[in-house]
Steps between C-alpha positions, in 0.01 A plus 500: 500500500639855424611740781239641734271762359456647854702815569475628135323810386199371317252738332157483658265291306180663644579849360412476125135458580496824691722689257269437210193614700356149539480518885154457641408673829178499690366797309567321168314186576179431307244415758144483341236688694738658747375812674733772624566598865588838639527564871362801686787611714511743795621848424569560880755330718296435808121514535189323612267385225158648574336372184554383153245598232518283182157533351570773245821320389341162478231633258757628255488305160756227492540459870466132602520533883649705780619325814589627845640302792152422620410345164792267484567423873863395446742427783792729589857385423827652377691349215746222588514578863309688767719648769221581739155354452347794667624707215411283204360665188149456371489467125254783488497750781227448756464767777805707420747588229865514615693636198449683179426225259324268747228320307138591590310335216551327167323573173437233240423619156504391141790737417777665699381848393149430628647356828714810556204730443283294740768502768503878477118497551518300822440730798676425826438710811824509704538635859859608465733412788849619598763311313822352639751505220852511651575165668672658801222742551251212465665335807487806713225523781180645376552415130182419313453120508448292189326220684334612822491150644878490481529804727798644314675500169760254614450183280793297630823514703810295491770513759859377534679426820494855629854458631719801445701431183697824536653422835877495485524683172771763458302690244132511422356630175124538423275596224132536417433374146177510302446217246231675310173368363520418133260374239571158340410612152484186284449579134176299513268599785302250695240314298277197518224341283259254671287244331248331735405134442163341491416198705607275206846658455816361635578826675283733698732785411775546237702816565746647255722711718818704477659336801829364620350200676215325316465211746511735800224711341286190438549385856425845655191546285361158597567564866358863506194412285430150639558311183667154451856561403479247219212696339702825472727541196744792462670566169779760478564637143790734434563734792650848451700514815414428868795565733318353796181701475308223313561230756189363676145607494403865441176638643396575144542134413263384780236765411501412128483124554219550743314716258564279202355195689197700613432622144591180328685708247866555398652816634826686423691766685816679398636783714565846361849640558375758753297228671809277514714779648262559791355154558766235424686428823802736538851399603759586770361761748724472811644758744823359637681609819844331499783515747827321462785458752863451400853501619723782397667259262169454310390157636115486546403426864123521475197620311153622605228563245154627574261513206161652445335311219212646295234223439269740318136477556481127568750263669602252234826366366665835464452568864712198586797595280669723758525192723683323227727803469607474860461142613629339182748739343628761748836342534586519131857387400663607821611363833268678745528341847187664649183605327170628642194603303151606535230548238165690523270460214259788447165522331462812285235646270706410195521237228575165664856388487619178327800331346723677264820347349707394799216529751672584833854433393583823316381693809752303718790561257401874477531571868799281567705634218410856589593464873833334413586778270415745773731305734780515243457874484497538878819292530679665199522164320451412136151335461663204332737437786241501772304239310809279455561505877151372576425243230398143583780284361464223239638244744212564736223371274245363544460796744210526748432869557404655834153540359460131428529435121784281383684648209587207267812634328674826427820691420409856563840653452551329158190664368610846640853460362363422154258798507782733602720365238249551223415848625865613531434612848842660577488708178149610582617624837783688329255669263268587791789655691614697199154647442478602863841660488403705195177610657284356228129536530458156338600268779561121474351251741594141535265275699564147613259239629527143599201279559359149567149400435276197544344305210249214507431580861183327618420370148737201478295249295406495128340271257644409155452226238693399195365271222656387182247507222468255201637762264821499688446838672423551868236680704587675819251612763576713799300645792669837462342772284754705296420852400830616354751286708595269217381166644424347160860555398665398829290180548552406131872539545493270802302233312711533189814470706376182665332327205669639194168614349538828311347795677267579204344155550410566866150628580423688822169497680427730802244730661188295455366312805316255275823391326753534782370321813674718760753775541632779721516762220762753446626732776789534746761417232425127538431368152829375362631357825173320592308437174828473299616233743169320470531506121865374533398215727202402274725497201743274683219258576400503136864441393513199734182358345638557157837332573321196644270471194791564248710231671215257460436588135869506410580196699774692688604566858320794645827640634622537141199702379570873460359801315700541183627819337211476258251495786412130449513238775734208441806301585807708582750493210269314264300762301319235291340363825288800598133598496327835452283640781188457281570128457554454871179684581298294257649173639420609855139574402469163326607340822232685695747746649646840423813704523363747752555600857326746729618598849532773756846627593530624854797715593608455869540867557515852348800622301679827557627682196731792549694764312674837491399820301700814418313800388651814343298830492563853407325777691461861396532696824328804346179319412512179712462287185631142530615323189588133525817440301578127559369210693705185557328193641660173593228266614551143610197265446696175532553291186377681191298306246460778251710825541283679242188455717694591812628826345146584403372453854789717630423784254132505593565495873768769487266732304226464764741532788665808348165652425392478862826666611471794261149544370206299617260581786129463539391824673180537704395824665392542868139433416588170326469631144745337249708768322684263274213295355582542127815463303497877454579527874669166598877521421551195282844528323560420132776285380686809383537609860682179596875439445620180336524241761819305548400155634722206596475204730688287741369142530482343848279189464256390761485146633122514544402406143655289220545797271697700763284798410359784704252770400587810298165666434520757781871537563551800281225689684657429836857602419434807286287726717751539788794528259338795316390668824845460647654648182276806533608555863864418423511770231401770764670352808793746490234781516368363830199317354435175698180376349252564224154326512373307203409584243803718469326766296667829392322691761596263784863496383509876463348553852742254655791711363349824629425339844863369521637842417291657768603233751144358519542145383344317796206290382481250779207508733410263781285204402128531567344431844403147392855399566536654849498162666840412370780473762661809624807606311672624814876425483509484118785692345436852364384522145761662267416846376512401137299187554204660674268518193 
């Protein structure tokens, strides 16, 4: 058999269909008789619903029905996960609305135009209530409560040991960091088309949904609506981006399925862009108070992090992410002998929070890499050197962190060394110094970040099957659901490598619960390591069957049977004694068998990819404008199957992470009104605003799966954001600037320069009263002047 295909750059086989415009999304599907759905959404952030008048709207020509919560009587829930059952979300608002965009009613009409007009005609009488928008203010005494039965806006709390992690430190630095709220912004908004079944149909409901997790959506729909799981079918056509926001069950899904079953008619709903911006769950949303203790030589002695997480209007999956930030990832890549943490999750009158590429891990890297840069500045050290002094070493893996996770493998310094080499770090520092010496108004900033993240955490099992067909090709099925990740290419490479069948003869089936019996879907950077390993093992079983059959047909010893260079199965060294895959498959079927295998691969633990990024920016001190010049990323995702796909994931992640650092923020005023609910207001960058990314990899295989692979889908997002933010601060550090909040807009940068010149650069404030029960800090060393931000 020829050398391994794995590790080579193979062009993606799924792209031509999309490039020629043959992709089919939910809105493109031909569904006879489908009516259109438009939701009536609240224009106020917090109010009691006095009445809903639908009579005039329902009498408009073309209107099929109008439903309120009382008409559908659907249970409350929240996506994949409800953090606090007392704060679950009703699909349609019942007594109160809790954010601008909360759904009050749904209009079903023969056309979308009619549905929009009817939605405008629905009259809702609101008793406006005071809104709680800022998560810290929402936790203050006397703040207007979202759920009166809860007694406050505190949805959840998580505490660490409450021992003093700063005791014995020679230097303490501290910082207050805002990881701002951002919109997820997939190219295709949320959408679903539902076809209800009759009593004679195999399925009670068939849903065509733009989702990351078809099987999870089917399961959740059956649970919430009281249907038998086997009678719910979910089909996912092409998906135009998801990034975490299309995982699980949206409230709109529940309402539409409930209405379709009640009407006995197909329904379709596709978000508008402004509806998507204000209603699809947002990402990030943390306020982080971080203190780090060190020796004067730069060795970390302890870390305390206190985080206020913004859950938005209902306590779902997004509200739990600050806990992953602290409890899972606070230690990062460093030796930190003592860590304490506390998380308070606040309910606010804003769009509910959810997963966004990285989901809890970028937030951890952001605060850790900022505080270590502040420590380097306080100690007068190069930010690279302080990192080197604190890295977990390769000889220590597998390494169990103070927080509990066990890092499988890593070589953090190797990734940093490679990134610095590519960037030409020393020459960049020389150029920076020269500009400063000349008094240039265009300053150079160099930002470094090192990170570790977790992939396949809590989702460690996946289904796959491989079957050789009578035409000599093969069919692969997997329980993941690709929407741009390149699964068809990667899985075909694995099967071709094992069986010698050309990639263009390998068919791929996914994203239909009627054709694939089970699956975990796509999320958490799990697909290649879990589903790819399942495909690999299924192909190995098929190969074993084929060898046994070939040995019987060729009257040879099974141990002598190999896959030849021409892809046929035969006796090693005897090309004449070989059979094509089609011949073997036909022989197997004649004998009442097949060349097929299906199985579930279960990985014994999560994997922990890592990397190092170097960002180079230029800042105009006269305007505050930041221009990214270069971005170097060295990301380690274990063994690489296809470097072309890995580079594509790196590029996409870097773009999103850089965009958060410099441009993106979803802004809501003090009354809860969204100010950035269209693309005219929300700062989405164009490709022309990005530099060319310089990506590379180290490869440190994991022992947890046969491929040695870890995830790569979110790594670029995690490493890029703090590198870019650090670069902005680094450019201005000689002026006395110690921190610039994200996004680092021209106004914020310009004001930071002016504040530093006037000696007013202190942006630290004490954490909110919710954290007052932490142990006294008496006896802790004084905070350095420059570190007190």
